NUMILUM-54718 format. One record per residue: residue number from 1; chain; x, y, z negated of N, C-alpha, C in turn. Coordinates in steps of 0.05 Angstrom, whole numbers. Layout:
     k   c    neast   nnorth      nup   caeast   canorth     caup    ceast   cnorth      cup
   NUM   A        X        Y        Z        X         Y        Z        X        Y        Z
...
// end
This chain:
     k   c    neast   nnorth      nup   caeast   canorth     caup    ceast   cnorth      cup
     1   A     -353      154     -857     -372       146     -837     -358      146     -809
     2   A     -363      125     -794     -350       122     -767     -365      140     -747
     3   A     -349      155     -732     -360       172     -711     -363      154     -686
     4   A     -388      145     -681     -393       126     -660     -386      137     -633
     5   A     -394      162     -628     -388       174     -601     -358      177     -597
     6   A     -343      184     -618     -314       187     -616     -302      160     -611
     7   A     -312      139     -624     -302       112     -619     -306      103     -591
     8   A     -330      109     -580     -337       101     -553     -319      115     -532
     9   A     -311      140     -538     -295       156     -519     -265      153     -523
    10   A     -258      137     -543     -229       134     -549     -214      121     -526
    11   A     -190      132     -521     -174       121     -499     -159       97     -509
    12   A     -160       74     -495     -146        50     -504     -116       55     -507
    13   A     -104       45     -528      -76        49     -535      -60       24     -528
    14   A      -39       28     -512      -24         4     -502        5        4     -512
    15   A       14      -20     -518       42       -25     -524       54      -39     -499
    16   A       75      -28     -487       86       -39     -463      111      -56     -470
    17   A      114      -78     -458      137       -96     -463      150     -103     -436
    18   A      176     -100     -434      190      -105     -409      215     -122     -413
    19   A      225     -132     -391      250      -148     -391      274     -131     -396
    20   A      297     -143     -403      322      -127     -408      329     -110     -384
    21   A      337      -85     -389      344       -66     -368      321      -51     -355
    22   A      297      -57     -363      273       -44     -352      264      -21     -370
    23   A      265        4     -360      257        26     -376      226       30     -377
    24   A      212       13     -362      183        12     -362      170       38     -352
    25   A      185       54     -338      174        80     -328      152       75     -308
    26   A      156       56     -290      136        50     -270      111       39     -283
    27   A      114       20     -301       90         9     -314       75       31     -330
    28   A       90       49     -342       78        71     -356       60       87     -337
    29   A       71       93     -313       55       108     -293       30       93     -285
    30   A       32       67     -282        9        51     -275      -12       52     -298
    31   A       -3       48     -322      -21        48     -345      -35       75     -349
    32   A      -20       97     -345      -32       124     -347      -52      128     -325
    33   A      -46      118     -301      -65       120     -278      -90      105     -285
    34   A      -88       83     -299     -111        67     -307     -128       82     -327
    35   A     -117      103     -340     -133       118     -359     -128      109     -388
    36   A     -106       96     -393      -99        87     -419      -76      104     -431
    37   A      -71      101     -456      -50       117     -470      -28       98     -477
    38   A       -3      105     -471       20        89     -478       31      100     -504
    39   A       29       83     -525       39        93     -551       67       84     -557
    40   A       76       63     -544      104        54     -548      113       36     -525
    41   A      138       38     -518      150        21     -498      172        4     -512
    42   A      172      -22     -506      192       -39     -518      206      -55     -497
    43   A      232      -50     -494      249       -65     -475      264      -87     -490
    44   A      260     -112     -482      273      -134     -496      303     -133     -491
    45   A      319     -141     -511      348      -141     -509      357     -167     -494
    46   A      341     -187     -496      346      -212     -481      321     -228     -478
    47   A      321     -246     -458      297      -262     -453      304     -292     -456
    48   A      290     -305     -474      293      -334     -476      267     -346     -466
    49   A      267     -358     -442      243      -369     -431      234     -393     -447
    50   A      212     -389     -462      200      -410     -478      172     -415     -468
    51   A      162     -440     -470      136      -447     -458      112     -433     -471
    52   A      114     -427     -497       90      -417     -511       84     -388     -504
    53   A      105     -370     -506      101      -342     -502      119     -329     -481
    54   A      136     -345     -468      155      -334     -449      179     -323     -463
    55   A      180     -325     -489      203      -317     -505      202     -332     -531
    56   A      221     -328     -549      221      -342     -574      197     -336     -591
    57   A      188     -355     -608      165      -350     -625      170     -328     -645
    58   A      194     -326     -656      200      -305     -674      197     -277     -662
    59   A      207     -274     -638      205      -248     -624      176     -242     -617
    60   A      161     -262     -609      132      -258     -603      118     -249     -628
    61   A      124     -260     -651      111      -252     -676      119     -223     -684
    62   A      144     -215     -678      153      -188     -683      136     -168     -666
    63   A      132     -175     -640      117      -157     -622       88     -156     -631
    64   A       76     -178     -639       48      -178     -648       46     -161     -674
    65   A       65     -163     -692       64      -147     -716       68     -117     -710
    66   A       85     -111     -691       89       -83     -682       63      -71     -671
    67   A       50      -87     -654       24       -78     -643        4      -72     -665
    68   A        4      -88     -686      -14       -84     -708       -7      -58     -723
    69   A       19      -54     -728       28       -30     -742       21       -4     -728
    70   A       25       -4     -702       20        21     -687       -9       23     -677
    71   A      -25        3     -686      -54         3     -679      -59        3     -649
    72   A      -44      -14     -635      -48       -17     -606      -73      -32     -601
    73   A      -87      -25     -579     -111       -40     -571     -104      -63     -552
    74   A      -80      -61     -540      -72       -83     -522      -42      -83     -519
    75   A      -32     -106     -510       -3      -108     -503       -2     -114     -473
    76   A       14      -98     -459       17      -102     -430       46     -109     -423
    77   A       49     -131     -408       76      -141     -402       83     -133     -373
    78   A      108     -125     -369      117      -117     -342      127     -141     -326
    79   A      120     -165     -334      127      -189     -319      102     -207     -319
    80   A      101     -226     -300       78      -243     -298       73     -259     -323
    81   A       48     -259     -331       40      -274     -355       23     -297     -346
    82   A       33     -322     -348       17      -345     -340       -7     -348     -357
    83   A      -28     -361     -346      -54      -363     -362      -51     -374     -390
    84   A      -35     -396     -392      -32      -408     -419      -17     -389     -438
    85   A        3     -375     -428       18      -356     -445       -1     -333     -453
    86   A      -17     -324     -434      -36      -302     -440      -55     -311     -463
    87   A      -65     -335     -461      -83      -345     -483      -68     -346     -510
    88   A      -43     -355     -509      -27      -357     -534      -22     -329     -546
    89   A      -16     -310     -529      -10      -283     -538      -35     -270     -551
    90   A      -58     -275     -538      -83      -263     -549      -91     -275     -576
    91   A      -85     -301     -579      -91      -314     -604      -72     -305     -626
    92   A      -46     -300     -618      -26      -291     -637      -31     -262     -646
    93   A      -36     -244     -627      -38      -216     -633      -66     -207     -641
    94   A      -86     -223     -632     -114      -216     -639     -124     -192     -622
    95   A     -110     -184     -601     -119      -163     -583     -115     -172     -555
    96   A     -125     -156     -536     -122      -162     -508      -93     -161     -499
    97   A      -84     -181     -484      -57      -182     -473      -58     -189     -443
    98   A      -45     -173     -427      -45      -179     -398      -19     -168     -385
    99   A      -16     -172     -359        9      -165     -345        3     -143     -324
   100   A       24     -134     -310       22      -112     -291        4     -119     -268
   101   A        2     -145     -261      -16      -153     -239      -45     -144     -246
   102   A      -53     -150     -271      -80      -142     -278      -83     -112     -279
   103   A      -62      -98     -287      -63       -68     -287      -69      -58     -259
   104   A      -54      -68     -240      -57       -59     -212      -85      -66     -202
   105   A      -94      -90     -207     -121       -98     -198     -142      -80     -210
   106   A     -139      -73     -236     -158       -55     -249     -158      -27     -236
   107   A     -134      -17     -229     -132         9     -216     -146        8     -189
   108   A     -141      -13     -174     -154       -16     -148     -184      -17     -151
   109   A     -193      -31     -172     -222       -33     -176     -234       -5     -182
   110   A     -220       12     -196     -229        39     -203     -231       56     -177
   111   A     -212       52     -159     -209        70     -136     -223       60     -111
   112   A     -232       36     -111     -246        25      -87     -271       41      -81
   113   A     -274       51      -57     -298        67      -50     -314       53      -28
   114   A     -301       45       -6     -315        33       17     -322        4       11
   115   A     -339       -7       27     -347       -35       24     -323      -53       27
   116   A     -306      -47       47     -282       -64       52     -264      -64       28
   117   A     -258      -40       16     -240       -38       -7     -252      -53      -31
   118   A     -278      -50      -35     -291       -64      -57     -289      -94      -54
   119   A     -293     -104      -30     -290      -133      -24     -261     -142      -28
   120   A     -242     -126      -19     -214      -134      -21     -206     -136      -50
   121   A     -215     -116      -66     -209      -117      -95     -222     -141     -108
   122   A     -247     -146     -101     -261      -169     -112     -247     -195     -106
   123   A     -237     -198      -81     -222      -222      -73     -197     -225      -90
   124   A     -182     -203      -94     -158      -203     -110     -165     -211     -139
   125   A     -186     -199     -150     -194      -204     -178     -202     -234     -182
   126   A     -217     -244     -163     -226      -272     -165     -202     -291     -163
   127   A     -183     -285     -144     -160      -303     -141     -143     -302     -166
   128   A     -141     -278     -179     -125      -275     -203     -138     -289     -227
   129   A     -164     -287     -228     -178      -298     -252     -182     -328     -251
   130   A     -181     -340     -227     -187      -369     -224     -171     -386     -243
   131   A     -144     -384     -244     -129      -401     -262     -131     -393     -291
   132   A     -145     -371     -297     -147      -361     -324     -175     -367     -336
   133   A     -191     -382     -322     -218      -387     -332     -218     -404     -357
   134   A     -198     -421     -360     -198      -439     -384     -198     -423     -410
   135   A     -181     -402     -412     -180      -388     -437     -202     -367     -439
   136   A     -218     -363     -417     -240      -344     -418     -266     -358     -427
   137   A     -265     -385     -429     -289      -400     -436     -282     -417     -461
   138   A     -293     -411     -483     -288      -426     -508     -305     -451     -509
   139   A     -330     -449     -498     -348      -472     -499     -344     -488     -474
   140   A     -332     -511     -476     -327      -528     -453     -345     -553     -454
   141   A     -368     -551     -468     -387      -574     -470     -397     -581     -442
   142   A     -401     -606     -438     -411      -615     -412     -441     -610     -408
   143   A     -448     -606     -383     -476      -604     -376     -486     -632     -372
   144   A     -505     -641     -388     -515      -668     -385     -526     -673     -358
   145   A     -521     -697     -347     -529      -703     -320     -556     -716     -318
   146   A     -572     -717     -340     -598      -729     -339     -603     -745     -364
   147   A     -622     -765     -362     -628      -782     -386     -603     -797     -394
   148   A     -600     -803     -420     -576      -816     -430     -572     -843     -416
   149   A     -549     -847     -405     -542      -872     -391     -550     -873     -362
   150   A     -566     -853     -353     -575      -854     -326     -554     -842     -307
   151   A     -539     -822     -316     -519      -809     -299     -493     -805     -314
   152   A     -474     -795     -299     -448      -789     -312     -450     -766     -331
   153   A     -427     -759     -342     -427      -737     -362     -432     -710     -350
   154   A     -431     -707     -324     -436      -680     -312     -411     -663     -313
   155   A     -415     -637     -307     -392      -618     -305     -389     -603     -332
   156   A     -364     -597     -337     -359      -579     -360     -366     -551     -351
   157   A     -369     -533     -371     -374      -505     -365     -351     -493     -348
   158   A     -326     -502     -354     -303      -493     -339     -305     -501     -310
   159   A     -313     -526     -305     -316      -535     -278     -338     -520     -263
   160   A     -360     -515     -277     -381      -499     -264     -371     -471     -256
   161   A     -357     -458     -275     -346      -431     -269     -326     -432     -246
   162   A     -309     -452     -246     -290      -454     -224     -304     -457     -197
   163   A     -325     -473     -197     -340      -477     -172     -353     -450     -163
   164   A     -364     -436     -183     -376      -410     -176     -356     -390     -165
   165   A     -332     -390     -177     -311      -372     -167     -302     -380     -139
   166   A     -299     -406     -135     -291      -415     -108     -312     -407      -87
   167   A     -338     -410      -95     -360      -402      -77     -359     -372      -71
   168   A     -354     -356      -92     -352      -327      -88     -329     -319      -70
   169   A     -306     -333      -74     -283      -327      -57     -289     -333      -28
   170   A     -302     -355      -23     -310      -362        4     -328     -342       17
   171   A     -348     -332        1     -367      -312       11     -354     -286       16
   172   A     -336     -277       -2     -322      -252        2     -304     -253       27
   173   A     -289     -275       30     -272      -279       54     -288     -277       80
   174   A     -312     -289       79     -329      -288      103     -337     -259      110
   175   A     -345     -244       89     -352      -216       94     -328     -200      104
   176   A     -305     -205       92     -281      -190      101     -273     -198      130
   177   A     -278     -223      138     -272      -232      165     -290     -217      185
   178   A     -315     -212      177     -333      -197      195     -324     -168      198
   179   A     -315     -156      176     -305      -129      177     -280     -127      194
   180   A     -263     -148      191     -238      -149      207     -244     -151      237
   181   A     -266     -165      245     -273      -166      273     -281     -138      283
   182   A     -296     -123      267     -303       -96      274     -278      -79      276
   183   A     -259      -83      258     -234       -67      259     -218      -73      284
   184   A     -218      -99      292     -203      -106      317     -216      -93      341
   185   A     -243      -92      341     -257       -79      363     -250      -49      364
   186   A     -250      -36      341     -242        -8      340     -214       -4      349
   187   A     -196      -23      342     -168       -20      349     -165      -23      380
   188   A     -180      -41      392     -179       -44      421     -188      -19      435
   189   A     -209       -6      424     -219        19      436     -199       41      434
   190   A     -181       40      413     -161        61      409     -135       55      423
   191   A     -132       31      436     -106        22      446      -95       40      468
   192   A     -113       56      481     -103        73      502      -85       95      492
   193   A      -86      101      466      -70       122      454      -49      109      435
   194   A      -24      118      436       -4       107      418      -11      112      389
   195   A       -1       95      371       -8        98      343       16       98      325
   196   A       14      113      303       34       114      282       21      107      256
   197   A       36       94      238       25        88      212       44       99      191
   198   A       33      113      171       49       123      149       50      101      128
   199   A       75       92      122       78        71      102       99       81       82
   200   A       97       71       58      116        79       37      106       72       10
   201   A      123       78       -9      117        73      -37       93       90      -46
   202   A       78       79      -65       54        94      -74       63      121      -85
   203   A       47      142      -79       52       169      -88       76      182      -75
   204   A       84      173      -51      106       185      -37       98      209      -21
   205   A       72      215      -19       63       238       -4       52      232       23
   206   A       43      207       28       34       200       55        8      215       62
   207   A      -11      217       44      -36       230       50      -32      260       55
   208   A      -13      272       40       -7       300       44        5      304       72
   209   A       22      286       81       34       287      108       12      284      129
   210   A       -7      266      125      -29       262      144      -44      288      147
   211   A      -50      301      125      -64       327      126      -48      348      140
   212   A      -22      350      134       -5       371      146       -2      367      176
   213   A        0      342      184        5       336      213      -20      336      230
   214   A      -43      331      218      -68       329      234      -89      350      227
   215   A      -85      364      205     -105       384      197     -129      371      184
   216   A     -127      346      175     -150       333      162     -150      340      132
   217   A     -169      328      118     -172       334       90     -174      308       74
   218   A     -155      291       77     -154       266       62     -149      272       32
   219   A     -160      255       15     -157       258      -14     -127      258      -21
   220   A     -119      278      -36      -91       279      -45      -91      282      -76
   221   A      -79      263      -90      -77       264     -119      -49      256     -127
   222   A      -40      268     -149      -14       260     -159      -17      236     -177
   223   A      -27      214     -165      -32       190     -180      -24      166     -162
   224   A      -18      144     -175      -11       120     -160      -36      108     -147
   225   A      -33       99     -122      -54        86     -107      -79      105     -103
   226   A      -73      130      -96      -95       148      -91     -110      140      -65
   227   A      -96      126      -47     -107       117      -22     -109       87      -21
   228   A     -133       76      -17     -136        47      -14     -145       40       15
   229   A     -162       57       26     -172        52       53     -155       66       74
   230   A     -149       53       96     -134        66      118     -151       89      130
   231   A     -139      111      134     -153       134      146     -138      142      172
   232   A     -151      142      195     -138       148      220     -148      174      231
   233   A     -129      191      239     -135       217      252     -117      221      276
   234   A     -126      238      295     -110       244      319      -91      266      312
   235   A      -65      262      320      -45       282      316      -36      293      343
   236   A      -43      318      349      -34       330      374       -4      334      374
   237   A        9      329      397       38       333      399       46      357      416
   238   A       28      365      435       34       389      450        7      400      461
   239   A        9      422      475      -15       436      485      -27      423      510
   240   A      -12      404      522      -22       391      547      -40      367      542
   241   A      -44      360      516      -63       338      510      -50      313      499
   242   A      -23      312      499      -11       288      487      -16      287      458
   243   A      -22      263      449      -27       259      420      -25      230      412
   244   A      -23      225      386      -22       198      376      -42      195      354
   245   A      -49      170      348      -66       165      325      -48      160      301
   246   A      -54      174      279      -37       172      255      -55      160      233
   247   A      -45      138      221      -60       124      200      -46      125      173
   248   A      -61      133      153      -51       132      126      -57      105      114
   249   A      -38       92      101      -42        65       90      -39       64       60
   250   A      -47       42       48      -44        38       19      -15       37       12
   251   A       -8       50      -11       20        51      -19       30       24      -29
   252   A       56       20      -27       69        -5      -36       80        0      -64
   253   A       87      -21      -78       98       -19     -105      115      -44     -110
   254   A      133      -43     -128      150       -66     -134      132      -88     -146
   255   A      139     -113     -140      124      -136     -150       94     -134     -143
   256   A       88     -124     -119       60      -123     -111       48     -151     -111
   257   A       27     -155     -127       17      -182     -129        8     -194     -102
   258   A       15     -219      -98        8      -232      -72      -22     -233      -69
   259   A      -37     -234      -91      -66      -234      -89      -75     -208      -74
   260   A      -61     -186      -80      -68      -161      -67      -58     -160      -38
   261   A      -35     -171      -32      -25      -171       -5      -44     -188       12
   262   A      -53     -211        2      -71      -227       17      -98     -214       20
   263   A     -108     -201       -2     -135      -188       -1     -135     -164       18
   264   A     -113     -149       18     -112      -125       34      -98     -130       61
   265   A      -99     -154       70      -85      -162       95      -95     -145      118
   266   A     -121     -142      121     -132      -127      144     -124      -98      143
   267   A     -123      -87      118     -114       -59      116      -85      -56      122
   268   A      -68      -74      112      -40       -72      117      -33      -77      146
   269   A      -51      -91      160      -45       -97      189      -45      -72      206
   270   A      -55      -49      195      -53       -24      210      -23      -18      215
   271   A       -6      -26      196       23       -22      199       34      -42      219
   272   A       23      -66      219       33       -87      237       29      -79      266
   273   A        5      -68      272       -2       -62      300        7      -34      309
   274   A       18      -18      291       26         9      299       50        9      318
   275   A       50       28      337       73        30      355       98       42      342
   276   A       93       57      320      115        70      306      107       72      276
   277   A      126       65      259      122        68      230      136       92      220
   278   A      122      109      205      135       132      192      138      124      163
   279   A      163      116      155      168       106      129      175      130      111
   280   A      157      135       92      159       160       76      172      153       49
   281   A      193      169       42      206       167       16      202      193        1
   282   A      198      191      -25      197       215      -42      226      223      -49
   283   A      236      244      -36      264       252      -40      269      263      -68
   284   A      248      270      -82      251       280     -109      252      258     -130
   285   A      248      233     -122      247       211     -141      275      198     -143
   286   A      287      197     -166      313       185     -169      314      155     -162
   287   A      291      142     -160      290       114     -152      283      110     -123
   288   A      288      130     -107      280       129      -78      293      107      -63
   289   A      319      102      -68      333        80      -54      321       53      -60
   290   A      314       49      -86      302        23      -94      275       21      -81
   291   A      260       43      -80      233        42      -68      235       36      -38
   292   A      255       47      -25      259        41        4      262       11        8
   293   A      278       -2       -8      282       -31       -5      256      -46      -10
   294   A      240      -37      -30      215       -51      -36      196      -48      -12
   295   A      195      -24        0      177       -20       23      186      -39       46
   296   A      212      -40       50      223       -58       71      215      -87       66
   297   A      216      -95       40      209      -123       33      180     -128       39
   298   A      162     -109       33      134      -113       38      128     -114       68
   299   A      142      -97       83      139       -97      112      147     -124      123
   300   A      168     -136      111      177      -162      119      155     -183      114
   301   A      143     -181       90      122      -199       82       98     -199      101
   302   A       91     -176      111       67      -174      128       73     -175      158
   303   A       99     -179      165      106      -183      193      110     -157      208
   304   A      117     -135      195      121      -109      208      149      -99      207
   305   A      168     -116      198      195      -108      194      209      -98      219
   306   A      202     -110      242      216      -103      267      203      -80      283
   307   A      181      -69      272      169       -46      286      188      -22      286
   308   A      187       -6      308      204        18      308      196       36      284
   309   A      217       48      272      212        64      248      226       91      249
   310   A      214      111      236      226       136      230      226      139      200
   311   A      248      145      188      250       149      159      247      179      152
   312   A      228      185      135      222       212      127      229      216       98
   313   A      246      236       92      251       244       64      232      266       57
   314   A      211      260       44      189       279       38      194      293       11
   315   A      180      314        6      181       330      -19      209      341      -23
   316   A      222      350       -2      249       362       -5      247      388      -20
   317   A      224      400      -21      220       425      -36      222      420      -66
   318   A      217      395      -74      219       388     -103      245      374     -110
   319   A      260      365      -90      285       350      -95      305      368     -110
   320   A      317      356     -130      336       370     -147      365      366     -137
   321   A      375      387     -122      402       384     -111      423      384     -133
   322   A      416      396     -156      436       396     -178      443      367     -187
   323   A      424      349     -184      429       321     -191      439      306     -167
   324   A      442      320     -144      452       308     -119      434      286     -109
   325   A      408      286     -116      390       265     -107      386      266      -77
   326   A      380      290      -67      375       294      -38      401      289      -22
   327   A      423      300      -33      449       296      -19      456      267      -16
   328   A      451      251      -38      457       223      -37      440      208      -16
   329   A      415      216      -15      397       204        4      404      210       33
   330   A      414      235       37      422       243       64      447      227       73
   331   A      465      222       54      488       206       60      481      176       65
   332   A      462      167       49      453       139       52      437      135       78
   333   A      420      154       85      403       152      109      408      176      127
   334   A      431      176      142      438       200      158      418      206      181
   335   A      403      186      190      384       190      211      356      199      202
   336   A      352      201      176      326       208      165      320      238      170
   337   A      294      243      172      285       271      176      275      282      149
   338   A      285      305      142      277       318      117      252      335      122
   339   A      231      329      107      206       343      111      194      351       83
   340   A      175      369       85      158       375       61      130      380       71
   341   A      112      362       64       84       365       72       72      390       59
   342   A       80      396       35       68       419       20       77      446       33
   343   A      103      448       39      114       473       50      115      472       81
   344   A      107      450       93      107       446      122      135      450      134
   345   A      154      438      121      182       440      130      188      415      147
   346   A      200      419      170      210       396      187      188      383      203
   347   A      164      393      203      142       379      217      144      382      247
   348   A      154      405      257      158       409      286      179      390      296
   349   A      201      387      282      222       368      290      211      340      290
   350   A      195      334      270      184       307      268      166      301      292
   351   A      148      320      299      130       315      321      146      312      347
   352   A      167      328      351      183       325      375      196      297      377
   353   A      206      287      355      218       261      355      198      239      360
   354   A      174      242      348      152       222      353      145      222      382
   355   A      143      246      394      136       250      422      157      235      439
   356   A      182      239      434      203       226      450      203      195      446
   357   A      199      186      422      200       157      417      176      142      429
   358   A      153      155      429      129       142      439      124      147      468
   359   A      133      169      479      127       176      506      151      175      524
   360   A      175      170      513      199       168      529      212      195      534
   361   A      236      193      546      251       217      553      240      230      579
   362   A      246      255      582      236       270      606      253      262      630
   363   A      240      254      652      254       247      677      239      261      700
   364   A      253      263      723      241       277      746      232      256      767
   365   A      209      263      779      197       244      798      186      261      822
   366   A      187      248      846      173       259      869      152      240      877
   367   A      127      247      874      104       229      878       89      238      903
   368   A       83      219      921       67       226      945       39      236      937
   369   A       29      256      951        2       266      945      -20      245      945
   370   A      -14      223      961      -34       202      962      -38      187      936
   371   A      -18      190      917      -19       177      891      -34      195      871
   372   A      -56      206      879      -71       225      862      -80      212      836
   373   A      -88      186      836      -97       172      812      -75      171      791
   374   A      -51      165      801      -28       164      783      -22      191      771
   375   A      -23      212      787      -18       239      778      -39      247      757
   376   A      -64      240      762      -86       247      743      -82      232      716
   377   A      -73      207      718      -68       191      693      -46      203      677
   378   A      -25      213      691       -3       227      677      -13      252      663
   379   A      -31      266      677      -42       291      665      -59      284      640
   380   A      -75      263      642      -92       255      619      -76      247      595
   381   A      -53      235      600      -36       226      578      -21      249      565
   382   A      -21      272      578       -7       295      567       24      293      570
   383   A       33      277      589       62       271      591       76      290      611
   384   A       62      305      626       74       322      647       85      347      634
   385   A      111      352      639      124       376      629      122      399      650
   386   A      126      392      676      123       412      697      114      398      722
   387   A      101      413      740       89       402      764       90      422      787
   388   A      101      413      810      103       432      833       97      416      859
   389   A       78      427      874       71       414      899       87      426      922
   390   A      104      409      934      122       417      956      116      400      981
   391   A      130      406     1003      126       392     1028      131      362     1026
   392   A      152      354     1010      160       326     1009      145      311      987
   393   A      127      324      973      112       310      952      108      327      927
   394   A       97      315      907       92       329      882      116      325      863
   395   A      131      347      857      154       345      840      145      348      811
   396   A      149      326      796      139       325      768      161      318      749
   397   A      162      333      727      179       325      704      160      314      683
   398   A      165      290      674      145       277      656      159      256      639
   399   A      145      250      617      153       228      599      135      204      606
   400   A      147      180      604      130       157      609      143      132      595
   401   A      126      115      585      135        90      574      115       68      582
   402   A      123       43      578      105        21      582       93       19      610
   403   A       67       16      611       53        13      637       57       37      655
   404   A       54       62      643       58        86      660       86       87      672
   405   A      106       80      656      133        80      666      137       61      689
   406   A      124       37      687      126        18      708      113       28      734
   407   A       91       43      731       77        53      755       92       76      768
   408   A      106       93      751      118       117      762      147      112      770
   409   A      159       90      761      188        85      765      196       86      795
   410   A      180       75      813      188        76      842      192      104      853
   411   A      182      125      839      185       152      849      205      168      834
   412   A      222      154      818      243       168      802      264      180      820
   413   A      271      205      813      293       219      827      319      211      815
   414   A      336      197      830      361       187      819      382      209      820
   415   A      396      212      798      416       233      796      444      223      802
// end
């Protein structure tokens, strides 16, 4: 007798298939994050690009037979599966077949909490599914256009579904545009304070750093894409009031689907508009150098490649020096700052460097007492290091950049 409850709670079993040289470790992490079980990984020895399956028919039949033998519930490919190939695979194997793009979209759908994240995931899902509607609809009979001979043949079910999806995409984009207007308004209100954005590969420890630097309680999980919505908190830099806004952003990943880049454009723009990017690398990950390049590529895609950056080697408490992982990273990135959000290592040095980069170096000024508005603005910004009122004016040591630097420059003490 079949245990119905056990069947309902059964974890889907996946067979992973990847291109030559791919150990499928990253896809395995994505699939486990999705809540599925990986029962076998298969790396192809060679790829023959064929129109039906993306590989030779004989190899495709071998994979379908393997999936049957190990009782897999689905086959997941670590390369893009075109709609026609996906349909062919599902007909051949008799089970669900999809690619890493769909895995990522499903993870995002699970983790979306706010209205904006839900809409962004919906936009990505609709964009991804649009070219796949043909194999999702077996009945392509036309909707009759009226009495026989009075009108044309009407629309097929596929055409109806395509129109519905296009209409949904338009509606979702409209809602996201309204949210983006609100975000721009909030950004303008925050413009008086410098901003930093934490960017990096997914699960690099960005949320843990946000908590350690600001004292907030952002969700921290040892899972891919734990953060979808940008979270902004104030990070104090000294006791005189200087501070910056620190934003945690969605993690990047290799082959990030363009549907997601487009859908999460407003979220990723937090990195574009930031005055300083804190690029976080997991120093304990042997693939950290590759992940660095992927993050740089995504920053290029969204137009943030030229923003000032600080590179952080995070999780140094977990880095295995015996394998020389951390040592190799230090040699590769000599200007990087080694930190640990968990053990709070290197955070004081990090704050000092952020302070210097965003507020400038300390210089000496003699400001006339009549410039009280300027002095008060320097105080509000938290940039004054020392202040002394003497007969020839107010002697101030302060940091300044941008507009404040332009205002205070005439009073600089030349050495």
